[in-house]
C-alpha positions as a Markdown table, in Angstrom:
| # | Residue | x | y | z |
|---|---|---|---|---|
| 1 | Met | -19.5 | -1.7 | -17.2 |
| 2 | Ser | -20.1 | 1.7 | -14.8 |
| 3 | Arg | -17.6 | 4.3 | -13.5 |
| 4 | Ala | -17.3 | 4.3 | -9.3 |
| 5 | Pro | -18.9 | 6.8 | -8.0 |
| 6 | Arg | -16.8 | 10.6 | -8.1 |
| 7 | Ile | -15.8 | 11.7 | -4.1 |
| 8 | Pro | -14.5 | 14.7 | -2.8 |
| 9 | Val | -10.7 | 15.3 | -2.8 |
| 10 | Thr | -8.6 | 18.0 | -1.2 |
| 11 | Phe | -4.9 | 17.9 | -1.4 |
| 12 | Ser | -3.5 | 20.6 | 0.5 |
| 13 | Gly | 0.1 | 21.6 | -0.8 |
| 14 | Leu | 0.6 | 18.8 | -3.0 |
| 15 | Val | 1.8 | 18.8 | -6.6 |
| 16 | Leu | 1.2 | 14.9 | -7.2 |
| 17 | Asp | 2.2 | 14.8 | -10.9 |
| 18 | Glu | 2.2 | 16.6 | -14.3 |
| 19 | Gly | 0.5 | 14.2 | -15.6 |
| 20 | Pro | -3.5 | 13.2 | -15.6 |
| 21 | Phe | -3.1 | 13.1 | -11.9 |
| 22 | Arg | -2.5 | 17.0 | -11.9 |
| 23 | Ala | -4.8 | 17.6 | -14.5 |
| 24 | Ala | -7.7 | 15.6 | -13.0 |
| 25 | Ala | -7.0 | 17.4 | -9.5 |
| 26 | Leu | -7.6 | 20.8 | -11.0 |
| 27 | Ala | -10.1 | 20.5 | -13.4 |
| 28 | Ala | -13.7 | 21.7 | -12.1 |
| 29 | Pro | -16.1 | 19.5 | -11.1 |
| 30 | Glu | -19.1 | 18.4 | -12.9 |
| 31 | Ser | -22.2 | 20.6 | -12.1 |
| 32 | Gly | -25.1 | 19.0 | -10.2 |
| 33 | Thr | -22.4 | 16.2 | -8.8 |
| 34 | Gly | -21.5 | 17.5 | -5.3 |
| 35 | Asp | -18.2 | 17.1 | -5.9 |
| 36 | Thr | -15.8 | 19.4 | -4.2 |
| 37 | Val | -12.5 | 19.9 | -5.6 |
| 38 | Thr | -9.5 | 21.8 | -3.8 |
| 39 | Thr | -6.1 | 22.7 | -4.6 |
| 40 | His | -2.8 | 24.3 | -3.3 |
| 41 | Ser | -0.4 | 24.0 | -5.2 |
| 42 | Thr | 3.0 | 24.4 | -4.7 |
| 43 | Lys | 6.1 | 25.1 | -6.8 |
| 44 | Pro | 7.4 | 22.0 | -9.0 |
| 45 | Thr | 9.9 | 20.2 | -6.9 |
| 46 | Gly | 12.5 | 18.9 | -9.7 |
| 47 | Leu | 11.0 | 15.3 | -9.2 |
| 48 | Arg | 11.6 | 13.5 | -11.8 |
| 49 | His | 8.4 | 12.5 | -12.9 |
| 50 | Asp | 8.8 | 8.9 | -14.8 |
| 51 | Leu | 9.6 | 7.4 | -11.9 |
| 52 | Thr | 7.0 | 4.4 | -11.0 |
| 53 | Val | 6.3 | 1.8 | -7.7 |
| 54 | Ala | 8.3 | -0.7 | -10.4 |
| 55 | Asp | 11.7 | 1.1 | -10.0 |
| 56 | Ala | 11.5 | 1.0 | -6.4 |
| 57 | Met | 9.3 | -2.2 | -5.7 |
| 58 | Glu | 11.8 | -5.0 | -3.7 |
| 59 | Pro | 11.2 | -8.7 | -3.6 |
| 60 | Phe | 10.0 | -10.5 | -0.3 |
| 61 | Glu | 9.7 | -14.2 | 0.3 |
| 62 | Tyr | 8.0 | -14.4 | 3.5 |
| 63 | Gln | 4.3 | -15.3 | 2.7 |
| 64 | Ile | 1.7 | -17.5 | 4.7 |
| 65 | Pro | -1.6 | -18.7 | 3.1 |
| 66 | Asp | -4.7 | -17.4 | 5.0 |
| 67 | Asp | -5.8 | -20.1 | 6.5 |
| 68 | Ser | -3.0 | -20.3 | 8.5 |
| 69 | Thr | -3.2 | -20.1 | 12.2 |
| 70 | Val | -1.6 | -17.6 | 14.1 |
| 71 | Asp | 0.3 | -19.5 | 15.7 |
| 72 | Gln | 2.3 | -20.9 | 12.4 |
| 73 | Ala | 2.5 | -17.1 | 11.5 |
| 74 | Asp | 4.1 | -16.1 | 14.8 |
| 75 | Asp | 6.8 | -19.0 | 14.7 |
| 76 | Ile | 7.5 | -17.7 | 11.0 |
| 77 | Leu | 7.9 | -13.9 | 12.3 |
| 78 | Arg | 10.4 | -15.4 | 15.2 |
| 79 | Ser | 12.0 | -18.0 | 12.8 |
| 80 | Ala | 12.8 | -15.9 | 9.9 |
| 81 | Gly | 13.3 | -12.8 | 12.2 |
| 82 | Val | 11.5 | -10.4 | 9.7 |
| 83 | Pro | 8.8 | -7.2 | 10.9 |
| 84 | Tyr | 5.8 | -9.1 | 8.7 |
| 85 | Leu | 4.2 | -11.9 | 6.5 |
| 86 | Leu | 2.5 | -11.2 | 3.0 |
| 87 | Val | -0.7 | -13.0 | 3.5 |
| 88 | Arg | -2.3 | -14.9 | 0.3 |
| 89 | Asp | -5.8 | -16.2 | -0.2 |
| 90 | His | -6.5 | -19.4 | -1.2 |
| 91 | Asn | -6.1 | -18.5 | -5.1 |
| 92 | Gly | -2.3 | -17.3 | -4.6 |
| 93 | Arg | -3.6 | -13.4 | -4.8 |
| 94 | Cys | -2.0 | -11.2 | -2.3 |
| 95 | Glu | -4.4 | -10.1 | 0.7 |
| 96 | Gly | -2.3 | -8.0 | 2.6 |
| 97 | Leu | 0.2 | -7.9 | 5.2 |
| 98 | Val | 0.1 | -9.3 | 9.1 |
| 99 | Thr | 2.2 | -7.7 | 11.9 |
| 100 | Arg | 3.5 | -9.0 | 15.2 |
| 101 | Thr | 1.6 | -6.3 | 16.6 |
| 102 | Gly | -1.9 | -7.7 | 14.4 |
| 103 | Leu | -1.0 | -11.2 | 16.4 |
| 104 | His | -0.7 | -10.2 | 19.1 |
| 105 | Pro | -4.4 | -9.9 | 20.5 |
| 106 | Phe | -4.4 | -13.3 | 19.4 |
| 107 | Leu | -1.2 | -15.1 | 21.3 |
| 108 | Ala | -2.7 | -14.8 | 24.7 |
| 109 | Pro | -4.2 | -17.6 | 25.2 |
| 110 | Pro | -2.1 | -20.4 | 23.4 |
| 111 | Trp | -5.4 | -22.8 | 22.6 |
| 112 | Tyr | -6.9 | -20.0 | 21.0 |
| 113 | Thr | -3.7 | -19.9 | 18.6 |
| 114 | Glu | -3.8 | -22.9 | 17.4 |
| 115 | Leu | -7.3 | -22.4 | 16.1 |
| 116 | Thr | -7.5 | -18.8 | 15.1 |
| 117 | Pro | -6.7 | -18.2 | 11.2 |
| 118 | Val | -4.4 | -15.4 | 9.9 |
| 119 | Ser | -7.7 | -14.1 | 8.2 |
| 120 | Ser | -9.4 | -13.4 | 10.9 |
| 121 | Thr | -6.5 | -11.1 | 12.7 |
| 122 | Arg | -6.5 | -7.2 | 12.0 |
| 123 | His | -4.2 | -7.3 | 9.6 |
| 124 | Gln | -3.0 | -4.4 | 6.6 |
| 125 | Arg | -5.8 | -5.0 | 3.3 |
| 126 | Gly | -5.8 | -3.7 | 0.0 |
| 127 | Pro | -5.5 | -1.4 | -1.9 |
| 128 | Phe | -2.1 | -2.1 | -3.2 |
| 129 | Ala | 0.4 | -1.0 | -5.3 |
| 130 | Trp | 0.7 | -1.2 | -8.9 |
| 131 | Pro | 4.0 | -1.1 | -10.6 |
| 132 | Thr | 2.9 | 1.5 | -13.1 |
| 133 | Met | 1.9 | 4.2 | -10.7 |
| 134 | Thr | 4.1 | 7.0 | -10.5 |
| 135 | Leu | 6.8 | 7.3 | -7.4 |
| 136 | Ser | 5.5 | 10.1 | -5.9 |
| 137 | Thr | 1.8 | 9.6 | -6.0 |
| 138 | Ala | 3.1 | 6.2 | -4.3 |
| 139 | Ala | 4.8 | 8.1 | -1.8 |
| 140 | Val | 1.7 | 10.7 | -1.0 |
| 141 | Ala | -0.5 | 7.4 | -0.4 |
| 142 | Met | 2.0 | 6.1 | 1.8 |
| 143 | Arg | 2.1 | 9.3 | 3.8 |
| 144 | Ile | -1.5 | 9.5 | 4.2 |
| 145 | Lys | -2.0 | 5.9 | 5.2 |
| 146 | His | 1.1 | 5.8 | 7.7 |
| 147 | Leu | 2.7 | 2.9 | 5.6 |
| 148 | Thr | 5.7 | 1.4 | 5.9 |
| 149 | Val | 5.2 | -1.5 | 3.8 |
| 150 | Trp | 3.2 | -1.8 | 0.9 |
| 151 | Pro | 2.6 | -4.6 | -0.8 |
| 152 | Val | 2.8 | -4.3 | -5.1 |
| 153 | Ile | 0.6 | -6.5 | -6.9 |
| 154 | Asp | -0.1 | -7.1 | -10.8 |
| 155 | Asp | -3.5 | -6.8 | -12.5 |
| 156 | Asp | -4.6 | -9.9 | -11.4 |
| 157 | Gly | -3.7 | -9.2 | -7.4 |
| 158 | Tyr | -0.7 | -11.9 | -7.5 |
| 159 | Leu | 2.2 | -10.1 | -5.4 |
| 160 | Leu | 5.3 | -8.8 | -7.3 |
| 161 | Gly | 6.8 | -7.5 | -4.2 |
| 162 | Ile | 6.6 | -4.7 | -1.9 |
| 163 | Leu | 7.2 | -0.7 | -1.5 |
| 164 | Thr | 9.2 | 0.3 | 1.6 |
| 165 | Ala | 8.9 | 3.8 | 2.7 |
| 166 | Asp | 12.4 | 4.0 | 2.9 |
| 167 | Arg | 13.0 | 2.9 | 0.1 |
| 168 | Val | 11.0 | 5.6 | -1.7 |
| 169 | Ala | 12.3 | 7.9 | 0.1 |
| 170 | Gly | 15.7 | 7.8 | -1.1 |
| 171 | Leu | 14.3 | 7.4 | -4.5 |
| 172 | Ile | 12.8 | 10.5 | -3.5 |
| 173 | Glu | 15.9 | 12.5 | -2.0 |
| 174 | Thr | 18.2 | 11.8 | -4.6 |
| 175 | Thr | 15.9 | 12.8 | -7.6 |
| 176 | Leu | 15.9 | 16.0 | -6.1 |
| 177 | Arg | 20.1 | 16.1 | -5.9 |
């Protein structure tokens, strides 16, 4: 199995973890690879580094198959009163997350909503969080990607729950006290 290519990494004012992520971020790039690593460390924040995504994830029941139509997704969003639906593929694995905003361009012409599958819409797709990821790393990733909700999957891609920005912020805030 080949390793994924290394990419340049820049961290500005962030201490991700005292574990292997921090060690990797501070390591010098391999010579001749063209990799660049720039770090700007801050003082430790007092955040518990043993908190993981599994400690913060919440269950979420509203899912829809990716071959369902936009019209069906809109009906579920309206009737359930939820802001998003988790999209799963034909094998039951998590494919992403769809919101009314993502469905909006397809909702104008009614004949089109009856034919368009959810998989053809603009919706949040992976990579997703996994339960062993540290909460501090997940918080940084969510902030960088501007996510308010992030699906959490197992090693096979099946949905375990969701991670919300409010829950992450609340847990981080309580651990700093």
